[in-house]
C-alpha positions in Angstrom: 0.0 0.0 0.0 2.9 2.4 0.7 3.8 2.7 -3.0 0.5 4.4 -3.9 0.0 8.2 -3.4 -2.0 9.2 -0.4 -1.6 8.9 3.4 -2.2 6.4 6.2 -6.0 6.7 5.8 -6.4 6.3 2.0 -4.2 5.5 -1.0 -5.2 6.2 -4.6 -4.6 4.4 -7.8 -5.5 6.4 -11.0 -5.8 3.9 -13.9 -5.0 6.6 -16.5 -1.5 7.0 -15.0 -0.8 3.3 -15.6 -2.7 2.7 -18.9 -5.7 1.1 -17.1 -9.4 1.8 -17.3 -10.0 1.1 -13.6 -9.1 3.3 -10.6 -9.4 2.5 -6.9 -8.8 3.6 -3.3 -7.5 1.4 -0.5 -8.8 2.9 2.7 -8.0 2.3 6.4 -10.2 4.8 8.3 -10.0 5.1 12.1 -13.2 4.9 14.2 -15.9 7.5 13.5 -14.2 8.9 10.4 -15.2 9.2 6.7 -15.5 11.4 3.7 -17.9 14.3 3.2 -21.1 13.9 1.1 -20.2 13.6 -2.6 -21.2 11.9 -5.8 -19.7 10.5 -9.0 -21.0 10.2 -12.6 -20.2 6.4 -12.3 -20.9 3.7 -9.8 -18.5 3.0 -6.9 -18.1 -0.5 -5.4 -16.8 -0.9 -1.9 -15.3 -4.3 -0.9 -15.1 -4.3 2.9 -12.0 -6.0 4.3 -12.4 -5.3 8.0 -14.4 -3.3 10.6 -17.5 -1.6 9.3 -19.2 1.6 8.4 -22.6 3.3 8.1 -23.1 4.4 4.5 -25.5 7.2 3.6 -26.6 6.7 0.0 -29.2 9.2 -1.3 -30.4 9.6 2.3 -30.7 5.8 3.1 -28.5 4.4 5.9 -26.8 1.1 5.0 -24.8 -0.8 7.7 -22.0 -2.9 6.2 -19.1 -4.9 7.7 -16.2 -7.2 6.8 -16.9 -9.5 3.9 -19.7 -7.4 2.4 -19.9 -5.4 -0.8 -21.7 -2.0 -1.1 -22.5 -0.7 -4.6 -23.3 3.0 -4.8 -25.2 3.8 -8.1 -23.9 6.4 -10.5 -25.0 9.9 -9.4 -26.0 8.9 -5.9 -25.0 11.3 -3.1 -23.0 9.3 -0.6 -20.7 9.3 2.4 -19.8 6.9 5.2 -18.7 7.0 8.8 -16.6 4.2 10.1 -17.6 2.1 13.1 -16.0 1.6 16.5 -13.4 -0.8 15.1 -12.5 1.4 12.1 -13.0 0.5 8.5 -10.8 -1.2 5.9 -11.9 -1.4 2.3 -11.1 -1.3 -1.4 -13.2 1.2 -3.4 -13.4 0.3 -7.1 -14.2 3.0 -9.7 -14.8 1.9 -13.3 -13.0 4.9 -14.8 -9.4 5.7 -15.9 -9.5 9.0 -13.9 -11.6 9.5 -10.8 -13.7 12.6 -10.3 -16.2 13.6 -7.6 -18.5 16.5 -6.9 -18.4 17.5 -3.2 -21.8 18.3 -1.9 -20.8 19.5 1.6 -18.1 21.9 2.8 
């Protein structure tokens, strides 16, 4: 994970930089942490490796933990907050270059 750009919380792989059509984040969020509300023009698939989180997807709460997959539809406003044990995941984005629209400051 250390070879990818980012920090201890999230590392980023941009497919376009490697000639690939897929991009991803590897995340290790501490307890009660997560990104602000945002959306993408494409779907985002979370593969949960450990811990868990509460996702908000277009206003609906989704609880998810280790071994589960959460698919956020294209255009859906979403965020998550990690649980008491933190949250480890892989976030797959089917584009060569990731882009998001932040909906909260």
